[in-house]
BAGUKE-622771 format. One record per residue: z, y, x of N, C-alpha, C, CB in turn. Coordinates in pm, whole numbers, padded with zeros to 5 digits, always signed. Each point is the difference from the previous one (the first is absolute). Glycine has a CB too. Example, Ala and Ser with C-alpha at 12.3 -4.5 7.8 and 13.67 -1.06 7.14 Angstrom:
// BAGUKE-622771
+00780-00569+01319+00000+00119-00089+00000+00120+00090+00125-00117-00189-00197+00222+00154+00006+00119+00082+00073+00109-00077-00215-00063+00118
//
This chain:
// BAGUKE-622771
+03076-02162+01072-00133+00058+00018-00058+00038-00136-00037-00137+00211-00014+00261-00224-00053+00048-00128-00133-00068-00030+00116+00220+00033-00127-00272-00152-00122-00067-00042-00106+00103-00037+00133-00198-00082-00254+00182+00138-00109+00090-00032-00046-00022-00143-00071+00003+00241+00047+00105-00319-00047-00017-00137-00138-00065-00002+00134+00198-00071-00156-00283-00025-00129-00068-00010-00108+00099-00044+00116-00218-00056-00240+00196+00098-00109+00087-00045-00017-00009-00151-00116-00028+00222+00100+00141-00285-00016+00007-00146-00144+00037-00035+00243+00065-00026-00284-00108-00092-00129+00041-00055+00030+00107-00105-00110-00229+00043+00064+00351-00016+00038+00116-00081-00126+00072-00048+00217+00025+00128-00217+00017-00254-00110+00080-00052+00057+00125-00066-00144-00208-00035+00088+00324+00069+00041+00128-00058-00103+00044-00102+00121+00064+00212-00076-00005-00322-00092+00056-00099+00025+00149-00017-00011-00221-00119-00096+00297+00098+00010+00145-00021-00114+00046-00088+00113+00030+00223-00080+00042-00332-00102+00046-00094-00061+00133+00038+00119-00123-00175-00047+00205+00252-00050+00134+00035-00124-00010+00087+00233+00092-00016-00320+00008+00004-00124+00000+00078-00001+00105+00111-00117-00084-00203+00212+00178+00199+00009+00102+00105+00077-00057+00119-00007+00188-00174+00034-00103+00274+00074-00049+00116+00104+00105+00039-00200-00135+00081+00319+00120-00140+00111+00090+00030+00114-00076+00064-00067+00146-00191+00188-00093+00172+00117-00061+00062+00024-00143-00044+00095+00224+00014-00116-00253-00141+00023-00135-00052-00096-00100+00065+00080+00097-00217-00206-00058+00229-00100-00089+00060+00024-00015+00150-00166+00069-00177+00211+00038+00243+00034-00010+00142+00115-00098+00019-00077+00237+00038+00173-00233-00127+00115-00091+00004-00050-00145-00002+00146+00171-00118-00235-00203+00026-00054-00136-00011-00080-00037+00125-00010+00024-00251-00075+00068+00292-00088-00024+00115+00082-00031+00126-00173+00155-00101+00275-00075+00126+00081-00020+00120+00088-00125-00011-00001+00247+00037+00049-00276-00158+00080-00120-00017-00084-00125+00026+00145+00120-00167-00267-00121+00115-00086-00117+00019-00031-00022+00147-00099+00037-00228+00071+00070+00299-00026-00013+00143+00124-00050+00075-00169+00185-00017+00285-00128-00016+00124-00038+00069+00036-00146-00027+00079+00237-00015-00100-00283-00108+00032-00139-00033-00101-00097+00061+00106+00079-00213-00232-00038+00220-00100-00086+00066+00033-00014+00148-00176+00072-00166+00223+00038+00226+00038-00005+00142+00115-00097+00025-00076+00237+00024+00156-00264-00126+00114-00093+00013-00039-00143-00036+00155+00188-00052-00284-00212+00028-00047-00137-00020-00017-00043-00144+00109-00048+00208-00089+00139-00303-00017-00034-00141-00146+00016-00042+00237+00072-00046-00274-00141-00063-00136+00011-00053+00001+00102-00113-00054-00241+00063-00034+00341-00055-00002+00108-00098-00138+00015-00064+00179+00116+00130-00180-00100-00262-00120+00033-00075+00034+00112-00098-00092-00237+00024-00010+00292-00091+00023+00112-00091-00084-00015-00126+00055+00148+00194-00008-00082-00300-00072+00008-00127-00014+00149-00033+00089-00229-00083-00212+00277+00073-00024+00143-00024-00117+00017-00097+00089+00058+00229-00110+00064-00273-00120+00032-00076-00118+00013+00098+00138+00120-00182-00260-00148+00136-00115-00004+00092-00023+00131+00074-00102-00167-00150+00131+00280+00086-00029+00131+00058+00122+00062+00069-00173+00031-00176+00277-00110+00199+00121+00052+00063-00020+00021+00150+00138-00117-00175-00089+00229+00226-00008+00027+00144+00079-00105+00077-00027+00247-00045+00141-00287-00011+00084-00101+00066-00078-00130+00018+00206+00104-00101-00283-00142+00001-00078-00125+00009-00097+00006+00118+00018-00030-00249-00085+00142+00267-00096+00014+00109+00070-00003+00135-00149+00132-00150+00261-00062+00161+00070+00007+00129+00056-00137+00039+00058+00239-00045-00005-00311-00052+00053-00132+00031-00112-00097+00036+00192+00043-00155-00303-00034+00083-00115-00087+00031-00051+00028+00141-00062-00007-00243+00055+00136+00278-00047+00036+00134+00091-00056+00109-00099+00208-00095+00227-00227+00061+00097-00051+00097+00016-00152-00005+00118+00217-00019-00206-00283-00055-00003-00145+00002+00086-00071-00104-00044+00026+00235+00099+00047-00330+00079-00063-00106-00093-00046-00112+00200+00145+00056-00164-00256-00120-00071-00043-00121+00047+00087-00115-00022-00238+00086-00071+00300-00158+00033+00087-00112-00072-00050-00124+00033+00198+00154+00042-00228-00259-00054-00042-00128-00013+00125-00088+00103-00235+00019-00222+00258-00076-00020+00122-00078-00030-00031-00145-00082+00113+00205+00133-00027-00292-00026-00008-00142+00037+00132-00064+00039-00250-00001-00103+00281-00110+00034+00121-00075+00129-00025-00077-00245+00064-00021+00330+00037+00013+00131-00017-00062+00024+00090-00121+00083-00065+00223-00184+00142-00264+00016+00092-00113-00042-00065-00131-00040+00192+00154+00117-00167-00259-00039-00042-00135+00039-00143-00035-00185+00157+00020+00199-00184-00151+00041-00133-00049-00094-00112+00042+00102+00115-00192-00235-00091+00189-00095-00106+00035+00016-00039+00147-00161+00084-00175+00174+00014+00261+00017-00029+00142+00135-00067+00027-00147+00196+00056+00246-00164-00140+00131-00063+00018-00011-00150-00023+00116+00212-00074-00177-00251-00036-00013-00143-00033-00084-00072+00106+00020+00054-00246-00135+00004+00280-00085-00062+00102+00072-00004+00135-00205+00080-00122+00280+00025+00151+00071+00008+00127+00108-00105+00013-00049+00240+00005+00125-00262-00112+00106-00101+00003-00059-00138+00024+00141+00140-00155-00252-00168+00088-00065-00131+00015-00050-00017+00144-00068+00003-00245+00004+00100+00298-00053-00007+00137+00112-00013+00102-00197+00137-00071+00300-00054+00058+00107-00001+00100+00087-00125-00008-00001+00248-00009+00013-00307-00106+00073-00127-00008-00066-00103+00090+00072+00053-00237-00205-00057+00234-00074-00094+00086+00017+00035+00146-00166-00037-00183+00158+00167+00214+00016+00046+00139+00137-00036+00054-00159+00188-00044+00262-00165-00036+00137-00025+00044+00029-00149+00016+00069+00211-00114-00121-00291+00021+00021-00146+00012-00074-00054+00123+00024-00019-00252-00148+00065+00271-00079-00050+00113+00059+00047+00133-00205+00000-00144+00262+00121+00147+00054+00055+00123+00136-00054+00038-00127+00200-00049+00194-00268-00043+00132-00059+00024+00095+00102+00066-00108-00227+00024+00113+00346-00082+00081+00107+00057+00148-00022-00028-00192+00157-00029+00273-00124+00126+00145-00003-00018+00048+00124-00073+00023-00135+00209-00091+00247-00182+00045+00129-00054-00118+00081-00052+00194+00000+00160-00177+00056-00280-00089+00102-00053+00082+00129-00004-00139-00167-00139+00091+00270+00208+00071+00129+00003-00087+00105-00069+00120-00062+00216-00077+00110-00333-00075+00099-00075+00056+00140+00027-00051-00172-00179-00029+00276+00145+00041+00134+00040-00013+00108-00107-00065-00068+00223-00010+00046-00329-00014+00096-00109+00023-00072-00132-00163+00141+00135+00189-00065-00240+00027-00064-00128-00120-00083-00047+00155+00188-00059-00276-00130+00075-00119-00067-00051-00023-00133+00070-00100+00223-00053+00105-00224+00186-00025-00127+00070+00118-00095-00012-00149+00120+00160+00270-00066-00184+00115-00088-00022-00020-00079-00128+00151+00161+00121-00195-00093-00227-00022-00070-00127-00112-00103+00013+00078+00205-00124-00187-00166+00190-00116-00089+00009+00025-00114+00099-00150+00193-00058+00172-00157+00184+00020-00103+00103+00131-00076-00024-00130+00139+00164+00231-00067-00213+00129-00065-00026-00010-00108-00106+00113+00211+00064-00185-00182-00172-00019-00102-00105-00079-00119+00055+00005+00180-00177-00106-00150+00258-00077-00108+00062+00088-00083+00093-00208+00140-00016+00297-00072+00089+00090-00070+00090+00097-00090-00074-00020+00189+00157+00069-00141-00270+00090-00083-00082-00073-00125-00049+00127+00205-00072-00252-00187+00025-00078-00113-00050-00038-00095+00113-00087+00145-00184+00068-00091+00304-00038-00085+00114+00120-00066+00065-00194+00149+00038+00314-00108-00074+00121-00058+00059+00029+00052+00140-00042-00201-00136-00001+00323+00167+00031+00059+00131+00152+00006+00016-00215+00136-00002+00269-00190+00111+00146-00013+00015+00078+00131-00006-00047-00196+00136-00008+00305-00077+00072+00127+00002-00096+00115-00031+00165-00092+00167-00134+00168-00271-00076+00120-00035+00092+00119+00020-00147-00126-00167+00105+00218+00254+00080+00118+00034-00076+00125-00043+00107-00121+00195-00038+00212-00261-00058+00131-00035+00060+00105+00094-00033-00069-00244-00052+00148+00308+00048+00111+00083-00015+00130-00077-00062-00124+00211+00170+00201-00217+00001+00129-00069-00007+00111+00103+00134-00095-00193-00237+00182+00180-00023+00106+00098+00031+00139-00054-00174-00144+00101+00200+00157-00230+00012+00132-00062+00144+00042-00020-00215-00042-00113+00237+00174+00117+00135+00055-00017+00031+00031-00145-00015+00094+00229-00077-00124-00320+00021+00028-00142+00093-00105-00061-00227+00108-00014+00298-00067-00089+00087-00095-00071-00085-00103-00074+00178+00178-00025-00126-00298+00018-00073-00113-00059+00022-00006-00150+00020-00125+00215-00128+00098-00289+00012-00018-00143+00023-00148-00032-00150+00200-00040+00041-00271+00010+00009-00142-00030+00031-00081+00125-00160+00031-00189+00241-00137+00171+00033-00089+00111-00093-00121+00006+00238+00074-00018-00338-00077-00070-00090-00116-00008-00061-00035+00135-00049+00061-00235+00002+00042+00309-00066-00027+00128+00097-00003+00117-00205+00106-00092+00336-00109+00062+00101-00007+00106+00092-00122-00012-00009+00247+00012+00037-00291-00133+00095-00110-00017-00056-00118-00079+00179+00168+00012-00290-00148-00083-00056-00108-00082-00115-00071+00072+00066+00127-00207-00163-00050+00254-00115-00058+00069+00035-00043+00143-00152+00143-00140+00204-00054+00224+00034-00041+00138+00137-00066+00006-00140+00186+00089+00163-00261+00018+00132-00060+00022+00096+00099+00065-00108-00225+00021+00056+00307+00071+00083+00092+00075-00076+00132+00024+00119-00196+00111-00047+00296-00059-00058+00133+00019+00039+00055+00137+00007+00042-00249-00101+00028+00315+00034+00078+00119-00035+00146-00027-00040-00200+00154+00104+00289-00080-00025+00144-00014-00021+00061+00137+00138+00009-00211-00199+00110+00214-00029+00066+00127+00115+00086+00049-00239-00003-00061+00345+00015-00019+00118+00077+00043+00121-00043-00083-00145+00197+00069+00263-00167-00017+00123-00029-00075+00009+00085-00126+00113-00061+00214-00171+00180-00211-00001+00086-00118-00071-00070-00116+00003+00206+00147-00121-00262-00120-00075-00070-00105+00074-00126-00044-00217+00089+00093+00279-00158+00002+00079-00118-00035+00114+00036-00097-00056-00101+00225+00121+00212-00198+00109+00045-00087-00050+00028-00141+00117+00097+00199-00236-00036-00211-00056+00027-00131-00022-00129-00079-00110+00206+00092+00062-00310-00024-00025-00127-00068+00129-00068-00042-00209-00025+00132+00310+00031-00046+00129-00060-00034+00063+00072-00119+00032-00067+00240-00043+00200-00242+00053+00077-00111-00072-00035-00131+00059+00185+00159-00188-00222-00147-00078-00036-00119+00031-00140-00048-00179+00152+00077+00236-00239+00010+00037-00133-00045-00043-00116+00086-00011+00096-00217-00056-00069+00329-00036-00109+00091+00124-00043+00077-00239+00087+00021+00261-00217-00009+00118-00049+00072-00006+00039+00147+00018-00192-00161+00091+00242+00218+00000+00042+00141-00048-00110+00095+00186+00153-00055-00153-00278+00026-00040-00110+00089-00150-00030-00009+00229-00095-00025-00295+00150-00078-00142-00028-00020-00091+00111+00053+00064-00131-00199-00007+00234+00260-00082+00110+00050+00047+00041+00139-00042+00079-00236-00052-00063+00328+00033+00033+00138-00091+00112+00049+00078-00237+00042-00025+00317+00050-00079+00108+00060-00073-00051+00124+00164+00170-00087-00292-00143+00094-00081-00029+00119-00069+00131+00037-00037-00248-00063+00087+00311+00167-00053+00131+00039-00144-00010+00050+00233+00073+00058-00310+00032-00075-00138+00000+00052-00002+00004+00152-00076+00115-00207-00037-00149+00263-00019+00016+00144-00098+00114+00023+00046-00246+00044-00047+00299+00077-00085+00115+00029-00087-00027+00122+00172+00153-00101-00272-00069+00118-00091-00009+00113+00072+00055+00124-00204+00023-00152+00227-00109+00251+00070+00041+00121-00096+00024+00116+00199-00129-00077-00319+00170+00043-00101+00024+00103+00048+00105+00100-00180-00061-00165+00150+00037+00291+00036+00095+00105-00125+00044+00075+00228-00107+00022-00211+00204+00069-00112+00045+00080-00093+00096-00071+00016-00212+00116+00032+00282-00221-00083+00096-00071+00001+00133+00075+00048-00115-00221-00148+00198+00195-00014+00128+00069+00075+00109-00075-00224-00071+00090+00333+00125-00036+00078+00102-00070-00072+00135-00007+00205-00117+00074-00313+00133+00002-00071+00128+00001-00118+00003-00097+00071+00027+00236-00106-00141-00294-00120-00007-00083+00005+00097-00118-00024-00238+00066+00137+00243-00136+00011+00089-00116-00008+00146+00042+00139-00172-00117-00069+00208+00221+00000+00140+00046-00139+00043+00046+00241-00023+00068-00312-00067-00005-00136+00032+00041-00091+00017-00121+00036-00126+00215-00019+00039-00314-00082+00009-00121+00021+00132-00073+00011-00249-00021+00115+00293+00012+00032+00122-00074+00005+00124+00090+00129-00140-00161-00154+00119+00290+00002+00109+00098+00135+00072+00000-00248+00028-00030+00352-00106+00042+00135+00055+00003+00047+00014+00145+00051-00105-00224+00034+00203+00246+00057+00023+00133+00115-00097+00025-00066+00242-00010+00103-00261+00135+00107-00092+00034+00135+00045-00056-00126-00059+00206+00145+00189-00224+00127+00048-00053+00002+00011-00152+00032+00122+00213-00141-00160-00279-00001-00003-00147+00089-00114-00048-00234+00098-00007+00305-00074-00102+00087-00102-00060-00070-00054-00125+00211+00112+00089-00223-00243-00098-00073-00064-00109+00096-00080-00088-00207-00011+00142+00215+00052-00268+00066-00082-00102-00109-00083-00065+00188+00172-00043-00171-00302+00040-00104-00087-00055+00049-00083-00116-00102-00006+00223+00011-00024-00314+00030-00085-00115-00116-00096-00020+00142+00180-00109-00112-00308+00095-00102-00102-00027+00038-00069-00130-00050-00033+00248-00031+00052-00351+00027-00064-00129-00120+00020-00092+00250+00038+00026-00279-00139-00106-00106+00016-00100+00038+00116-00091-00059-00247+00010-00039+00326-00050+00030+00120-00078+00013-00033-00148-00122+00139+00169+00246-00168-00205+00039-00016-00140+00108+00103-00029-00057-00249-00002+00071+00287-00124+00095+00105-00036+00141-00032+00046-00141+00053-00197+00182-00182+00187+00137-00037+00033+00029-00001+00150+00001-00134-00207-00103+00154+00289+00023+00004+00145+00050+00136+00047-00179-00171+00027+00171+00273-00111+00064+00128+00031-00072+00088+00100+00206-00114-00050-00339+00102+00060-00073+00083+00096+00012+00149-00032-00160-00189+00034+00155+00224-00161+00006+00142-00038+00138+00057+00030-00172-00039-00180+00275-00042+00159+00136+00046+00033+00015+00021+00149+00090-00122-00199-00155+00036+00278+00008+00013+00146-00069+00128+00046+00006-00250+00022-00122+00281-00080-00070+00124+00035+00087+00121-00034-00222-00112-00041+00285+00110-00075+00088+00111-00039+00117+00014+00097-00064-00035-00240+00119-00077+00284+00116+00003+00089-00037+00050+00139+00099-00189-00128-00221+00156+00172-00043+00039+00134-00050+00144+00006-00059-00238+00043+00011+00290-00156-00061+00134-00002+00084+00108+00068-00110-00068-00210+00239+00087+00173+00077+00107+00066+00016-00021+00150+00120+00031-00214-00118-00155+00258+00013-00029+00143-00128+00035+00074+00165-00183-00051-00279+00154-00011-00129+00033+00060-00014+00152+00016-00102-00208-00100+00149+00280+00000-00012+00146+00005+00091+00060+00108-00057+00002-00244+00163-00074+00279+00091+00048+00105-00046-00040+00139+00186-00014-00164-00262-00096+00174-00032-00058+00131-00151-00015+00016+00220-00122+00001-00279+00198+00088-00145-00007+00017-00051-00130+00062+00006+00244+00024+00085-00324+00031-00044-00125+00065+00033-00125-00083+00031+00113+00221-00003-00096-00350+00037-00113-00086-00118-00042-00087+00239+00077-00002-00267-00207-00002-00109-00054-00081+00050-00117-00084-00169+00071+00175+00107-00088-00292+00025-00115-00087-00128-00080-00011+00180+00125-00129-00172-00255+00156-00116-00089-00009+00026-00103-00109-00055+00034+00247-00034-00039-00346+00013-00094-00111-00111-00104+00011+00104+00177-00148-00065-00303+00160-00095-00110+00014+00008-00087-00125+00021+00003+00254-00133-00022-00321-00002-00081-00121-00099+00057-00100+00238-00065+00037-00298-00023-00115-00094+00043-00102+00047-00040-00137-00185-00019+00164+00116+00066-00264+00034-00036-00138-00020+00114-00096+00162-00162+00088-00261+00150-00176-00024+00102-00102+00090-00027-00121-00240+00030+00078+00281+00077-00150-00034+00141+00021+00101+00074+00089-00111-00003-00222+00212-00068+00275+00106+00069+00074-00053+00065+00127+00164-00163-00091-00257+00098+00160-00057+00059+00121-00057+00138-00030-00051-00230+00090-00029+00238-00198-00061+00127-00037+00105+00102-00042-00206-00122-00071+00312+00077+00003+00107+00090-00042+00073+00059+00120+00025-00131-00211+00003+00046+00311+00068+00049+00120-00092+00094+00077+00136-00212+00013-00263+00180-00009-00097+00085+00067-00002+00140-00063-00138-00203+00056+00139+00207-00188+00002+00128-00072+00131+00075+00027-00150-00097-00179+00262+00022+00183+00130+00060+00029+00001+00066+00138+00110-00172-00148-00162+00102+00246-00004+00052+00137-00088+00124+00008+00037-00232+00090-00152+00229-00156-00091+00115+00000+00064+00120-00068-00195-00156-00001+00262+00133-00113+00064+00109-00074+00109+00067+00082-00050-00119-00213+00116+00043+00300+00106+00054+00085-00055+00061+00129+00155-00169-00096-00284+00151+00120-00060+00052+00122+00043-00074+00125-00011+00218-00111+00034-00351+00098+00052-00079+00112-00104-00095+00060+00225+00014-00106-00352+00014+00079-00107-00092+00041+00000-00031+00149-00132+00088-00188+00167+00012+00270-00005-00020+00145+00124-00071+00055-00141+00203+00014+00241-00219-00100+00127-00058+00048+00036-00130-00071+00076+00229+00052-00138-00255-00166+00020-00127-00072-00133-00075+00002+00182+00100-00150-00182-00217+00210-00123-00076+00024-00001-00126-00087-00012+00088+00237-00085-00099-00326-00014-00117-00086-00109-00089+00059+00075+00129-00207-00036-00245+00259-00093-00088+00072-00060-00110-00087+00129+00048+00203-00077-00064-00326-00050-00106-00085+00047-00137+00047-00198+00141-00051+00138-00245-00006+00037-00137+00039-00052-00029+00140-00005-00075-00241+00088+00013+00323-00038-00031+00139+00042-00142+00034+00023+00243+00064-00095-00303+00033+00033-00134+00047+00073+00002+00134-00199-00086-00123+00211+00205+00184+00062+00010+00132+00142+00056-00009-00226+00032+00101+00306-00086-00195+00134+00052-00024+00089-00004+00124-00024-00074-00236+00027-00035+00315+00085+00002+00121-00034+00116+00093+00020-00247-00018-00148+00278+00035-00040+00111+00085+00047+00133-00059-00199-00131+00078+00190+00144-00209+00043+00124-00064+00151+00018+00011-00193-00018-00158+00269-00090+00135+00146+00008+00013+00039+00043+00141+00025-00178-00175-00099+00129+00274+00031+00033+00139-00015+00149+00029-00074-00228+00064-00003+00298-00150-00022+00142+00020+00097+00089-00077-00235-00054+00038+00321-00006-00121+00098+00078-00076+00124+00028+00085-00085-00101-00215+00158+00206+00178+00133+00025+00057+00110-00040-00099-00094+00189+00136+00064-00177-00264+00094-00033-00108-00079-00070-00110+00152+00199+00055-00091-00302-00116-00062-00062-00117+00078+00043-00123-00081-00200+00136+00008+00238-00243+00067+00044-00124-00073-00055-00121+00079+00210+00114-00003-00257-00212-00056-00049-00126+00102+00024-00111-00139-00175+00121+00102+00259-00218+00092+00037-00108-00023-00088-00122+00006+00237+00084-00013-00367-00064-00031-00092-00108+00104+00002-00112-00116-00142+00167+00069+00123-00290+00088-00001-00116+00043-00140-00039-00110+00208-00078+00036-00308+00125+00027-00139-00035-00053-00089+00111-00011+00051-00248+00093-00145+00296-00044-00085+00111+00078-00130-00002-00060+00203+00137-00013-00315-00147+00068-00129+00004+00057-00025+00139-00154-00088-00178+00074+00112+00280+00046-00017+00138-00050+00116+00085+00001-00251-00026-00132+00263+00040-00055+00109+00079-00025-00042+00143+00117+00161-00146-00217-00248+00166-00032-00048+00135-00033+00113+00096-00082-00211-00102+00023+00319+00048-00043+00108+00087+00118+00066+00072-00194+00038-00151+00312-00040+00090+00119+00054+00067+00033-00083+00125+00088+00086-00222-00098-00218+00207+00025-00087+00115-00109+00014+00105+00120-00160-00148-00245+00181+00105-00110+00021+00094+00021+00129+00079-00156-00126-00153+00204+00230+00083+00028+00127+00068+00113-00017+00101-00077+00126-00204+00181-00200+00165+00111-00025+00093-00048-00077+00121+00161+00000-00191-00249-00097+00170-00054-00079+00109-00076+00087+00100-00015-00195-00153-00047+00301+00101-00075+00093+00084+00092+00099+00071-00195-00025-00154+00326+00014+00132+00095+00088+00067+00013+00136-00066-00053-00117+00207+00025+00124-00338+00005+00128-00071+00131+00017-00077-00249-00005-00018+00311+00122+00025+00112+00030-00090-00057+00018-00140+00136+00111+00187-00059-00146-00288-00053-00007-00136+00077+00093-00094-00072-00237+00041-00001+00300-00132+00061+00072-00112-00053-00065-00127+00021+00220+00132+00070-00267-00217-00041-00067-00123+00096+00029-00112-00106-00179+00134+00076+00121-00249+00084+00016-00118+00087-00123-00019-00172+00149-00107+00291-00126+00056+00097-00108-00017-00026-00070-00133+00172+00124+00140-00281-00203-00145-00039-00070-00123-00036-00145+00032-00083+00216-00101+00096-00304+00002-00046-00138+00012+00048-00069+00126-00195+00065-00130+00099-00130+00199+00033-00074+00120-00010+00080+00129-00078-00198-00119+00054+00330+00108-00014+00082+00120+00124-00006+00090-00151+00150-00129+00275-00144+00075+00117-00008+00088+00011-00132+00077+00113+00151-00158-00189-00254+00118-00003-00124+00076-00097+00007+00118+00060-00124-00209-00151+00220+00204-00098+00020+00106+00041+00110+00097-00176-00077-00158+00252+00174+00108+00041+00116+00080+00152+00006+00005-00212+00126-00063+00269-00128+00181+00145+00014+00016+00032+00149+00002+00020-00221+00129+00033+00269-00241+00026+00143-00016+00094+00051+00109-00034-00022-00248-00010+00125+00318+00080+00056+00108-00018-00070+00133+00160+00067-00170-00231-00179+00171-00022-00077+00123-00148-00001+00038+00199-00144-00054-00283+00094-00036-00144-00003+00026-00074+00110-00076+00017-00246+00039+00055+00316-00125-00063+00107-00076+00098+00068-00093-00214-00122+00013+00161+00210-00097+00081+00076-00094-00053-00026-00141+00052+00177+00175+00036-00218-00265-00037-00025-00139+00061+00109-00089-00014-00250+00043-00066+00297-00138+00044+00109-00088-00010-00045-00145-00074+00173+00170+00148-00107-00261-00010-00035-00141-00139+00027-00056+00243+00051-00025-00281-00129-00074-00130+00017-00064-00010+00136-00069-00015-00250-00033-00101+00313+00044-00030+00128-00064+00091+00114+00046-00080-00127-00195+00130+00117+00317+00083+00107+00057-00080+00066+00112+00218-00122-00059-00303+00217+00020-00088+00063+00098+00075+00073+00110-00168+00023-00179+00276+00053+00149+00074+00065+00109+00054-00100+00102+00061+00182-00159-00012-00298+00111+00052-00102+00091-00112-00059+00084+00184-00052-00162-00301+00033+00103-00115-00054+00072-00045+00098+00109-00072-00129-00206+00065+00256+00171-00037+00103+00098+00102+00006+00113-00114+00131-00181+00243-00137+00144+00107+00009+00101-00005-00119+00096+00143+00126-00164-00169-00246+00112-00007-00119+00085-00116+00012+00099+00101-00139-00185-00215+00186+00136-00116+00018+00088+00029+00106+00106-00153-00066-00188+00214+00175+00145+00031+00108+00094+00097-00045+00108-00039+00165-00183+00134-00250+00145+00097-00051+00097-00070-00077+00111+00174-00012-00180-00268-00073+00144-00071-00078+00101-00099+00084+00079+00026-00200-00144-00089+00295+00078-00093+00089+00070+00074+00079+00107-00144+00017-00206+00265+00028+00173+00076+00088+00089+00074-00074+00110+00024+00153-00190-00017-00285+00180+00082-00076+00095-00081-00114+00063+00206+00056-00134-00281-00026+00240-00081-00105+00066+00084-00118+00048-00159+00177+00070+00281-00151-00024+00086-00110+00049+00035-00095-00114+00094+00152+00177-00068-00097-00296+00031-00085-00115-00122-00081-00041+00172+00167-00077-00289-00107+00086-00123-00074-00032-00014-00120+00092-00111+00212-00078+00134-00190+00207-00011-00110+00097+00106-00106-00027-00092+00160+00170+00215-00117-00198+00110-00094-00024-00027-00088-00121+00157+00164+00101-00200-00102-00212-00027-00078-00122-00124-00086+00017+00106+00179-00136-00206-00127+00206-00121-00078+00023+00028-00124+00082-00132+00208-00012+00214-00194+00116+00035-00116+00083+00084-00101-00077-00009+00147+00203+00097-00097-00291+00081-00091-00082-00087-00079-00095+00193+00158+00016-00295-00094-00073-00092-00069-00090-00084-00103+00073-00006+00202-00142-00045-00163+00259-00079-00094+00079+00082-00122+00039-00137+00192+00086+00264-00170-00050+00089-00110+00038+00026-00092-00118+00106+00147+00172-00085-00088-00292+00024-00080-00120-00117-00094-00029+00143+00186-00092-00264-00135+00112-00119-00079-00032-00038-00095+00113-00078+00186-00145+00065-00133+00265-00059-00077+00110+00100-00086+00075-00166+00179+00021+00293-00142-00022+00101-00081+00069+00073-00092-00098+00029+00183+00171+00021-00125-00280+00072-00081-00099-00095-00090-00078+00171+00181-00020-00297-00139+00004-00102-00085-00063+00017-00020-00148-00017-00113+00214+00082+00208-00284+00028-00018-00143-00126-00014-00083+00207+00130+00032-00314-00060+00005-00122+00000-00080-00118-00062+00075+00083+00203-00118-00053-00299+00203-00106-00069+00074-00061-00111-00086+00116+00052+00218-00234-00095-00179-00063-00111-00071+00083-00126+00011-00222+00101+00044+00285-00123+00071+00085-00118+00018+00119+00002-00095-00071-00011+00239+00135+00129-00252+00115+00011-00090-00041-00026-00144+00106+00165+00157-00221-00112-00196-00050-00021-00136-00026-00148-00025-00103+00229+00002+00035-00294+00094-00034-00141-00016+00125-00087-00004-00216+00042+00118+00312-00016-00030+00123-00079+00001+00077+00017-00130+00011+00024+00248-00013+00096-00304+00072+00026-00124-00062-00074-00118+00064+00225+00089-00197-00216-00105-00063-00067-00113+00000-00151+00019-00144+00202-00038+00131-00247+00162+00005-00143+00030+00135-00058-00042-00159+00033+00191+00266+00040-00161+00134-00044-00037+00015-00009-00152+00090+00105+00208-00145-00007-00278+00006-00001-00147-00075-00120-00056+00016+00251-00002-00138-00272+00049-00080-00112-00050+00073-00133+00022-00210+00130+00047+00260-00153+00074+00066-00126+00032+00126-00020-00085-00090+00014+00234+00169+00092-00248+00123-00011-00079-00030-00030-00146+00113+00159+00157-00209-00086-00214-00030-00019-00141-00071-00132-00028-00014+00247-00022-00071-00292+00114-00061-00132-00017+00107-00108+00000-00212+00081+00111+00310-00065-00024+00111-00096+00004+00079-00001-00128+00012+00031+00244+00014+00086-00299+00075+00010-00127-00077-00064-00115+00108+00212+00082-00240-00192-00087-00080-00050-00111-00025-00150+00009-00108+00223-00014+00124-00281+00134-00016-00145+00014+00122-00077-00051-00148+00042+00198+00261+00025-00207+00125-00068-00040-00004-00041-00146+00126+00131+00171
//
C-alpha cells in the first residue's frame, strides 16, 4: 500500500509586483498544493498583485520591500524570524532578488529545504542563486532545465515541474463574435500574450497580412496590453489599412471566453521558457501555430496539436497559417488532439503540477536529512 505523503509547511517568495505567467505559476501551485492538504504561505512585496490575490483567497502573505541594500538587510532579519516561527519544511523562491533575500534568511533560520524555481528561457550567468543559496532547483520546462545543466547545475539537483492551466468549462463560444460583430463563417486567428517585443506580435501581423488581403472573412484578434509595443502594433495595423480586420483588445480577464471564439491560435514568440498559453489554447480545442523556440515544443506536438515554424521565417509562418485556414478538417483534428492531451492525459493539470512538486520536495528533503 502506497504511503500518503505527510503534509508539508511551504512558503513561496516572489519579488515581482506584476501578474504574468510566473505569478500565475505560483498562484496555481499554491492552490493545488493546499488542495492536497499542505500548508502554504507567501512572501511578497506590499504592492504586488500576487500578494492581494493570495490574501483574498485566504493565504497568509508576509510583505516587505525587497529593493536596495537597506531593505535587503532589514528583509533578511525580518524573514529569518518569520521562517523560524513558521517552522517551514520548504522555502520555494522564484526570482533572483527574492532568492538572495529570502534564501539567505532561510539559511540563517535553518529551513530544511530551499528550492529556487527558474522561469526564464535566458541563459544563466552567476550560479549564486542556483547552487549556493538554494539546495535544489526546479524549472518550468525541460528546455530551461537543460540550460541550467549546461551552465553547471548537477542534473540530480534540478527537476522540471510543468505549469498548470485554467481548465474552466462552460464558456460562451459566441461571446467574442458578438462583441466584434463577426459572421459565423468568419475565420478568427487569435493571439493572447502580453505585448512585449519578444512575443512577435508585429511578425504575426506581417505574416497574416497577405492572407487577409486574399480572404474577406479572415480576422486577427490580438489580446494583451503593454506599452510601447501595443501602440507600435496599433500604428502598424493602421499603416497597412487593416483596422477592420485586425482587432486589438488590450489586456482582458476573460481569456477562456476569448479562446472559445478563436478558430486558430497563433503566437510568433522569439523566446519562451514554457508558454502556458499554448497549453491553454490546446485545452480550448484550438489548432496552434507557433515558433520552434525554447519550451514551446514541449507544449505543442508539432504535426499533431499544431504546426511549429522556424524563428523569423515569415514565409513559413504564413504558410502554416494558410494550411490551417484552408483545411477545416485539419483544424478539427489538431484541436481535438490538443484537447485530449490536456483534458484526458492531464499533463498540465493542477493535480499533475502538485504531484510533481510534491515528489521533488519529499525526495530532496529525504536526501538532505541523510
